[in-house]
C-alpha positions in Angstrom: -21.7 -57.5 66.7 -19.4 -54.7 65.0 -16.9 -56.2 63.6 -13.9 -53.9 62.0 -12.4 -54.2 58.7 -8.7 -55.4 59.2 -7.8 -53.8 55.4 -9.7 -50.5 55.9 -8.6 -49.6 59.5 -4.5 -51.0 58.4 -5.2 -48.3 55.6 -7.1 -45.4 57.9 -4.1 -46.0 60.3 -1.5 -45.1 57.0 -3.2 -42.5 55.9 -3.5 -41.0 59.4 -0.1 -42.0 59.9 1.3 -39.7 56.9 -0.9 -37.0 57.1 0.7 -36.8 60.9 4.6 -36.6 59.1 3.4 -34.5 56.9 2.1 -31.8 59.5 5.3 -32.6 61.4 7.2 -31.8 58.3 5.2 -28.5 58.4 5.6 -27.4 62.2 9.6 -28.1 61.8 9.9 -26.6 58.3 12.4 -23.9 59.7 14.6 -26.3 61.2 14.4 -28.7 58.4 15.5 -26.3 56.0 18.4 -25.6 57.6 19.4 -29.3 57.6 18.6 -29.7 54.1 21.2 -26.3 53.3 23.9 -28.0 55.0 23.2 -31.4 53.0 23.0 -29.4 49.6 26.4 -28.1 50.7 27.8 -30.7 51.5 27.0 -32.4 48.0 28.4 -28.6 46.7 32.2 -29.2 48.5 32.5 -32.9 48.4 34.1 -33.1 44.7 36.8 -31.0 46.2 37.0 -32.8 49.6 37.3 -36.2 47.2 39.9 -34.8 45.4 41.7 -34.1 48.2 41.6 -37.1 50.1 43.2 -38.8 46.9 46.1 -36.2 46.8 47.0 -36.2 50.4 49.4 -38.9 52.1 47.4 -41.4 53.1 43.8 -40.7 51.8 42.5 -40.1 55.3 39.5 -37.9 55.2 39.6 -35.6 58.0 42.8 -33.9 57.3 41.0 -33.4 53.4 37.5 -31.8 55.2 39.9 -29.4 57.2 41.5 -28.4 54.2 38.7 -28.2 52.1 37.0 -25.9 54.7 40.0 -23.4 54.5 39.9 -23.3 51.0 35.8 -22.5 51.2 36.8 -20.0 53.7 39.7 -18.3 51.7 37.7 -18.0 48.2 34.2 -16.6 50.5 36.3 -13.9 52.1 38.1 -13.1 48.8 34.7 -12.7 46.5 32.9 -10.7 49.5 36.5 -8.2 49.6 36.7 -8.5 45.9 32.7 -8.4 44.6 30.7 -7.8 48.1 32.0 -4.4 48.4 31.0 -3.4 45.1 28.1 -4.8 45.3 27.6 -3.0 48.2 28.9 0.6 46.7 26.6 0.1 43.7 23.0 -0.8 45.6 23.8 2.3 47.9 24.8 4.2 45.1 21.5 3.2 43.3 19.2 4.2 46.3 20.6 7.5 45.8 19.8 8.4 42.3 16.6 6.2 41.8 14.5 9.7 43.3 15.9 11.7 41.0 15.6 9.3 37.7 12.0 9.1 39.0 11.9 12.6 38.9 13.7 13.0 35.5 11.1 10.5 34.1 7.9 12.1 35.1 8.8 15.0 33.3 6.8 15.4 30.1 8.2 14.2 26.9 7.5 16.6 23.8 7.9 13.7 21.0 4.8 11.6 22.4 1.0 12.5 22.5 -0.5 14.0 25.9 -2.5 10.9 26.5 1.1 9.1 26.8 2.4 11.7 29.0 -0.5 11.8 31.2 -0.3 8.3 32.1 3.7 7.9 32.5 2.8 11.0 34.8 0.5 8.7 36.8 2.5 5.8 36.6 5.8 7.5 37.5 4.4 9.4 40.1 2.9 6.6 41.7 6.1 4.7 41.9 7.8 7.9 43.4 4.9 8.3 45.9 5.7 4.6 46.8 9.5 4.7 47.0 9.0 7.9 49.2 6.5 6.0 51.9 8.5 2.9 52.0 11.7 5.2 52.6 9.5 7.1 55.2 8.2 4.4 56.9 11.9 3.5 58.0 12.2 6.2 60.3 9.7 5.4 63.2 12.0 2.0 63.3 15.5 3.8 64.1 15.2 3.7 67.7 14.4 0.1 67.5 17.8 -0.8 65.4 19.1 -2.3 68.0 16.0 -4.7 68.0 16.5 -5.1 64.5 20.1 -5.8 64.6 20.1 -9.0 66.8 17.4 -10.4 64.6 19.6 -10.0 61.6 22.3 -11.5 63.9 20.3 -14.8 65.3 19.9 -15.2 61.5 23.4 -14.5 61.0 24.3 -17.8 62.9 22.9 -20.6 60.7 25.9 -19.3 57.8 28.3 -20.9 61.0 25.3 -23.3 61.3 25.1 -24.7 57.9 29.2 -25.5 57.5 29.1 -27.7 60.7 26.1 -29.5 59.7 27.5 -30.3 56.3 30.7 -31.0 58.0 29.3 -34.0 59.4 27.0 -34.9 56.3 30.5 -35.2 54.5 32.7 -37.2 57.9 29.8 -39.6 58.4 27.3 -39.8 55.2 28.4 -43.0 54.9 27.9 -44.5 58.1 24.3 -42.9 58.0 23.8 -44.6 54.5 24.6 -47.7 56.0 22.0 -47.1 59.5 19.2 -46.3 57.4 19.8 -49.7 55.5 19.8 -51.7 58.8 16.1 -50.6 59.5 15.6 -53.3 56.3 16.4 -56.9 56.2 18.6 -58.9 53.6 16.7 -59.3 50.7 14.8 -57.7 47.9 13.3 -55.0 50.2 16.7 -54.1 51.1 18.1 -54.0 47.9 15.6 -51.5 46.3 16.2 -49.3 49.3 19.9 -49.4 48.7 19.2 -48.3 45.1 17.0 -45.5 45.7 19.2 -44.0 48.1 21.7 -44.3 45.6 19.7 -42.5 43.1 19.0 -39.6 45.3 22.8 -39.7 46.1 23.5 -39.3 42.4 20.5 -36.4 41.7 21.2 -34.5 44.7 24.8 -34.2 44.3 24.1 -33.5 40.2 21.7 -31.0 41.0 23.3 -28.8 43.0 26.6 -28.8 41.2 24.7 -27.9 37.9 22.8 -25.0 39.7 25.8 -24.0 41.1 27.7 -23.7 37.6 24.8 -22.1 35.9 24.8 -19.3 38.8 28.4 -18.5 38.4 28.1 -18.6 34.4 25.3 -16.3 35.1 27.3 -13.9 37.0 30.1 -14.0 35.1 28.7 -13.6 31.7 26.3 -10.7 33.0 29.5 -8.9 34.8 31.6 -8.7 31.4 28.8 -7.8 29.2 27.6 -5.1 31.1 31.4 -4.0 31.7 32.2 -4.0 28.4 28.6 -2.0 27.5 29.3 0.5 30.3 25.9 -0.6 32.1 25.5 1.3 35.0 26.0 -1.3 38.9 26.3 -4.3 36.4 28.2 -5.8 39.3 25.1 -5.3 41.4 22.3 -6.6 38.7 24.7 -9.3 37.5 25.3 -10.8 41.6 21.3 -10.3 41.9 20.7 -12.4 38.5 22.9 -14.9 39.7 21.3 -15.4 43.4 17.9 -15.7 41.5 19.1 -18.6 39.5 18.6 -21.0 42.4 14.5 -20.3 41.6 13.4 -21.8 38.8 11.6 -19.7 36.1 10.7 -17.1 38.2 14.2 -16.3 39.3 15.5 -15.7 35.7 12.4 -13.8 34.9 12.3 -11.8 37.8 16.4 -11.1 37.1 15.8 -10.2 34.0 12.8 -7.4 34.6 15.0 -6.0 36.9 17.9 -5.5 34.6 15.4 -3.9 31.9 13.9 -1.6 34.8 17.0 -0.4 36.0 18.9 -0.3 32.4 15.9 2.0 31.5 15.9 3.9 34.2 20.2 4.5 33.8 19.1 5.1 30.6 21.8 3.3 28.8 21.4 0.8 26.0 18.2 -0.8 26.9 16.9 -3.0 23.6 20.8 -4.2 23.6 20.2 -5.5 26.7 17.2 -7.2 25.9 18.1 -8.7 23.0 21.0 -9.8 25.1 19.4 -11.5 28.0 16.8 -13.0 24.9 19.7 -14.8 23.5 21.0 -16.0 26.9 18.0 -17.3 28.3 17.6 -19.0 25.1 21.4 -20.6 25.2 20.9 -21.2 28.9 17.4 -22.6 29.2 17.8 -24.8 25.9 21.0 -25.7 25.1 23.5 -25.5 28.3 21.0 -26.6 31.2 19.3 -29.3 29.6 22.9 -31.1 28.0 24.6 -30.3 31.8 21.1 -31.5 33.7 21.0 -34.9 31.9 18.1 -36.7 32.0 18.2 -36.8 36.1 15.7 -33.7 36.3 12.6 -34.1 33.4 10.2 -32.2 34.5 7.3 -30.3 32.5 7.6 -26.8 33.4 4.3 -26.8 34.1 4.6 -29.1 36.8 8.0 -26.9 37.2 6.2 -23.8 37.7 3.6 -25.5 39.9 6.0 -26.7 42.6 7.5 -23.6 42.6 4.5 -21.4 43.2 3.1 -24.1 45.8 6.2 -24.0 47.5 6.8 -20.5 47.6 3.5 -20.7 48.9 3.8 -23.0 51.7 7.8 -21.8 53.1 8.0 -18.6 51.0 11.6 -18.3 48.8 12.6 -21.5 50.8 10.0 -23.9 49.7 10.2 -22.2 45.4 14.4 -23.1 46.0 13.9 -26.6 46.8 10.6 -27.5 45.1 12.6 -28.6 42.1 14.8 -31.0 43.8 11.9 -32.1 45.9 9.9 -32.9 42.5 13.0 -34.7 41.0 13.0 -36.7 44.2 9.4 -37.4 44.0 9.7 -38.6 40.2 12.9 -40.8 41.0 11.1 -42.6 44.2 8.1 -43.0 41.6 10.0 -44.8 39.1 12.0 -47.1 41.1 8.9 -48.1 42.7 7.3 -48.9 39.4 9.9 -50.5 38.1 10.3 -52.8 41.1 6.3 -53.6 41.1 6.6 -54.2 37.7 9.4 -56.3 37.4 10.2 -57.9 41.0 13.6 -59.1 40.0 15.0 -56.5 38.6 14.1 -54.6 41.9 
């Protein structure tokens, strides 16, 4: 008579359940990403909501939420008018002048050897051909512009959905936490779950606010320095660097490469810009960022790079953006569970 080992069957069932859940998460990754964005946005705006809750009469949360959203919408419109129009104009200007700049670059330079001129001519020629190809590829799609517009519009609805979902997270966040705790009976396990939720709450709130502050600092410092140095397309480059700041390590490196390439094409102060970028990245990556992050996100650079590449391979830009928070959450869970196992009384 064949007997089934209960422990082996239990382990097999657990592994199968975990794999099924991971596969379900992969299938629902787009929807989950929207909800995660809403949650992170809620963490970003929650300090303003808490401040208004304390200031407004009665200290009720609903008026504070409404006023916080009005302030957010007003700031967004102001930034779109003041910065967005400049970014669009500079992007359009760069697109128009780039072919002429490449043509001038392809001309031989008298001060270098013929071999170097040959390599430069081949490289710039291929780059010009690639730019021309990408531009010509857009022509067959002109009749389908309406379909492309509808596709973009379908994604723009997320701009409305994310704040709406964030509103419910801010309004009912405490109630959601209590519902989660109700799944576990009173005792050490419930206490452990409560402490894990508290750790996650502090980690996500701190991480989002720090990343937002660093991104804002990049845009402010870059735009001021580029304006002083007279760098063409300075606001456009500063805005691109600020957006790429949300992608760990690879984002700032990509932004730096873009800035140097555009600066070289424009014939601006390339060496000065390179020195500025190196000094700023050293200060931010090794002084400012570690000080602001504190001890919540202590991840080795190799682990961060692995997470960014793995996240990008699984879910594109969204995966790269969420790689560090996911790794940091995994570290928090591991440390909390390890502590509870080694010292159950302190769980």
